[in-house]
Structure formats: structure tokens, C-alpha cells
C-alpha positions as CSV (number, residue, x, y, z in Angstrom):
1,M,4.8,16.0,15.9
2,T,6.7,14.3,13.2
3,E,4.6,14.2,10.0
4,H,4.8,11.0,8.2
5,T,5.2,11.1,4.4
6,V,3.1,8.5,2.9
7,G,4.0,7.3,-1.3
8,I,1.5,5.4,-3.2
9,L,2.9,3.7,-5.8
10,L,0.7,4.4,-9.3
11,F,0.7,2.8,-12.8
12,N,-1.2,1.8,-15.3
13,E,-4.0,-0.7,-14.9
14,V,-4.0,0.2,-11.0
15,E,-7.1,-0.9,-8.8
16,V,-8.8,2.4,-8.3
17,L,-9.6,1.1,-4.5
18,D,-6.1,-0.2,-3.7
19,F,-4.8,3.1,-4.0
20,A,-7.9,5.6,-3.2
21,G,-9.3,4.0,-0.2
22,P,-5.4,4.4,1.5
23,F,-5.2,7.8,-0.1
24,E,-8.0,8.5,1.8
25,V,-7.7,6.6,5.0
26,F,-4.0,8.5,5.8
27,S,-5.2,12.1,4.2
28,V,-8.5,12.6,6.6
29,T,-6.6,11.3,9.8
30,T,-6.3,14.5,12.1
31,L,-4.9,14.5,15.7
32,P,-7.9,16.1,18.1
33,E,-5.7,17.5,20.5
34,T,-4.1,19.9,17.9
35,N,-5.8,19.5,14.9
36,E,-2.9,18.5,12.9
37,K,-2.8,15.9,9.7
38,P,0.2,13.7,10.9
39,F,0.2,12.3,7.7
40,N,1.4,14.1,4.3
41,V,0.1,11.5,1.5
42,I,1.5,11.7,-2.1
43,T,1.3,10.0,-5.3
44,V,4.5,8.6,-7.1
45,S,4.7,7.0,-11.3
46,E,7.8,5.4,-12.5
47,K,7.7,8.3,-15.1
48,G,5.5,11.3,-13.3
49,E,3.1,11.0,-16.2
50,T,-0.7,10.4,-16.4
51,I,-1.5,7.0,-15.5
52,I,-4.6,5.2,-16.6
53,A,-6.4,3.1,-14.2
54,R,-8.6,0.3,-14.2
55,N,-12.0,1.1,-16.1
56,G,-10.3,4.2,-17.3
57,L,-9.7,7.1,-14.5
58,K,-6.9,8.9,-15.2
59,I,-4.6,10.1,-12.6
60,Q,-1.9,12.4,-12.7
61,P,0.9,11.6,-10.0
62,D,2.5,14.3,-8.0
63,F,6.3,12.7,-8.5
64,G,8.6,10.1,-10.6
65,F,11.1,8.2,-9.6
66,A,13.8,10.4,-10.0
67,A,12.3,13.3,-7.8
68,H,10.2,12.1,-5.2
69,P,11.0,13.2,-1.2
70,H,11.5,10.4,1.6
71,L,9.3,8.2,2.1
72,D,8.3,7.1,5.3
73,V,5.5,4.6,4.3
74,V,5.7,3.4,0.8
75,I,1.9,1.8,-0.7
76,V,1.8,-0.9,-3.6
77,P,-1.2,-1.2,-4.7
78,G,-2.4,-4.1,-7.0
79,G,-5.1,-4.7,-10.1
80,Y,-4.3,-6.0,-13.6
81,G,-1.0,-3.9,-13.9
82,A,0.5,-5.2,-11.1
83,E,0.3,-8.6,-11.6
84,Q,0.7,-8.9,-15.6
85,I,2.7,-5.6,-16.2
86,E,4.8,-3.9,-13.7
87,I,5.6,-7.5,-12.5
88,K,8.1,-7.4,-15.7
89,N,9.4,-3.9,-15.0
90,Q,12.6,-4.1,-14.0
91,N,12.7,-0.1,-13.1
92,V,9.3,-1.0,-10.8
93,I,11.2,-3.7,-9.3
94,S,14.5,-2.0,-8.0
95,W,12.4,1.0,-6.6
96,I,10.5,-1.0,-4.6
97,Q,13.7,-2.7,-3.6
98,K,15.3,1.0,-3.0
99,Q,12.3,1.6,-0.8
100,Y,11.9,-1.7,1.1
101,S,15.7,-0.7,2.7
102,E,14.8,3.1,3.1
103,A,10.9,3.4,4.1
104,E,9.8,2.9,7.5
105,F,7.0,1.0,6.5
106,L,6.6,-1.3,3.5
107,M,3.0,-2.0,2.6
108,S,1.1,-3.9,-0.5
109,V,-2.7,-4.0,-1.0
110,C,-4.1,-6.8,-3.1
111,T,-2.3,-7.7,-5.7
112,G,0.9,-5.6,-5.0
113,A,2.4,-8.3,-3.0
114,F,3.3,-9.5,-6.2
115,L,6.0,-7.0,-6.9
116,L,7.1,-7.3,-3.2
117,A,7.6,-10.8,-3.8
118,R,9.2,-10.6,-7.6
119,A,11.3,-8.2,-5.5
120,G,12.3,-10.8,-3.2
121,I,10.8,-8.9,-0.5
122,L,8.5,-11.5,1.0
123,D,10.8,-14.3,0.7
124,G,10.6,-16.3,4.5
125,Q,7.5,-14.0,5.8
126,R,4.3,-14.2,6.0
127,A,1.7,-12.5,3.4
128,T,-1.4,-12.5,1.8
129,T,-3.0,-11.0,-1.5
130,H,-6.4,-11.2,-2.7
131,W,-8.5,-13.9,-1.9
132,M,-8.5,-15.1,-5.9
133,D,-4.6,-15.2,-6.2
134,L,-4.0,-16.8,-3.0
135,D,-2.7,-20.2,-4.7
136,R,-1.0,-18.0,-7.7
137,L,1.1,-16.6,-5.0
138,E,2.0,-19.2,-3.2
139,R,2.4,-21.6,-6.7
140,E,4.7,-18.9,-8.5
141,F,6.7,-17.4,-4.7
142,P,7.0,-20.8,-2.8
143,K,9.3,-19.1,0.1
144,V,6.5,-16.5,0.9
145,S,4.0,-18.0,3.7
146,V,0.8,-17.0,2.2
147,Q,-1.6,-16.5,5.0
148,R,-5.5,-17.4,4.1
149,G,-8.5,-16.1,5.6
150,I,-7.4,-12.7,7.1
151,K,-7.5,-9.6,6.1
152,F,-4.0,-7.9,6.8
153,V,-0.7,-9.5,8.1
154,D,2.2,-7.5,9.6
155,E,5.5,-8.6,9.9
156,G,6.6,-5.5,11.3
157,S,7.9,-2.5,9.3
158,L,6.5,-5.1,6.2
159,M,2.4,-5.3,6.0
160,T,0.7,-7.0,3.0
161,S,-3.5,-7.0,3.0
162,G,-5.9,-8.9,1.2
163,G,-8.3,-8.0,-1.9
164,I,-8.7,-3.9,-2.7
165,S,-11.1,-2.9,0.6
166,A,-8.7,-4.7,3.0
167,G,-5.9,-2.0,2.3
168,M,-8.3,0.2,3.9
169,D,-8.1,-2.1,6.7
170,L,-4.5,-2.1,7.1
171,S,-4.0,1.4,6.7
172,F,-6.4,2.2,9.9
173,H,-4.2,-0.8,11.5
174,L,-1.3,1.1,10.7
175,I,-2.4,4.4,12.1
176,S,-3.4,2.4,15.2
177,K,0.1,1.4,15.5
178,L,1.5,4.8,15.1
179,Y,-0.9,6.8,17.3
180,G,-3.5,4.6,18.7
181,Q,-6.3,2.7,18.4
182,E,-9.2,5.8,19.5
183,I,-6.9,7.9,17.0
184,A,-7.7,4.9,14.5
185,A,-11.5,4.5,15.7
186,Q,-12.1,8.3,15.0
187,T,-11.0,8.5,11.4
188,A,-12.8,5.6,10.9
189,K,-16.2,6.8,12.2
190,R,-15.1,10.3,10.1
191,M,-15.4,8.0,6.7
192,E,-18.3,6.0,8.4
193,Y,-16.3,2.6,7.6
194,D,-16.3,0.1,10.4
195,I,-13.1,-0.9,11.1
196,L,-11.9,-4.0,13.7
197,L,-8.6,-2.8,16.0
């Protein structure tokens, strides 16, 4: 079995379920024949220091940008910190650009799409974000083909999802893509989460 390392970007004022939902989905995924876990999930922040998520939740990331292992799947969550703060942080934007060239899959959740758009990664691509921010994404990044009324967009190695809980739907979609619908369905059942495959 090839283990995929999933790296979740964290920053101050990140939306909690944006990262906690995918963290849970990938962490509990188990292959029934061998009982092996195909995903190793880690968290990464710019400096590796404690971050304070929306509404005060404190999280200690596993790694900073300078020392994390190779990432196969990179998840960029959203929240106020993404759309108002990190979108102006060139270190974060450069890190995302680097991960796009090195990782197998790059995913955004909610307004994490703004960080991908700022990095130029969404130019000429279909993408979505939180429904409240679709107009802004379209206005500020006219080269992005903004999609409405859907949970997520799969552009191959590049994927974006709608707001907050939609990041879980996208995570199940990637599991289905890598390991089949049955594994995704079993993982969702374990979490008592209804998914559309």
C-alpha cells in the first residue's frame, strides 16, 4: 500500500470545520482487507507556531514551511484568515505555488479558493467557493471560471469546494477517486455522514 501524506495548511482565523472536517475524513479512512490507513494527515503553518482559529480554537501545527515532509495531497482551507489576511501574505502564496508543482492533488475548501486564485493557479480553470463569496471571486479573479450551485469542482489534480462542510464532500470524492466508492462509502458510514457519490 502506498501511503499518501495529506498536508493541511493552517493560519490564524482559519475556519475550523474547513480543516477539521477533511482532517477527520482522511484520518479515519481504513482499507478493510488489511486494516491499513492509506493517509497520514499532518498540519502545516508558515512558522509552525500555535495558530488561533475562528472563535478562539488554538491548534499546534505539526510543521512549519521550512521543515515539513513531501506532501501528496495539500488542503487549503478558508475563513476570514484566508480571504482577508493570508491573501496578502506572499510567503503563503509562494508556498501554495510550490505545493501545486510538487503535490499530486491540491484542494481548497471554502474561501481557500481565494489563495489559489491569488497564486494564479485557478486561471483558466473551473472553481467554486462559499456561496456568499462567489461574486467576489468572479469579480476579483476574472480569469477563473466560477461555478455555482455545486459542492465541489474536480479539475484533475486541482480541486475546489464550496463552503465549510463541502470540504468533507470533496475529501470523500478524492478517497473515491483513489480507492473506489466502496471505501469512501464505508468511511462516510463510520462518520455517520451522508455523501453523494
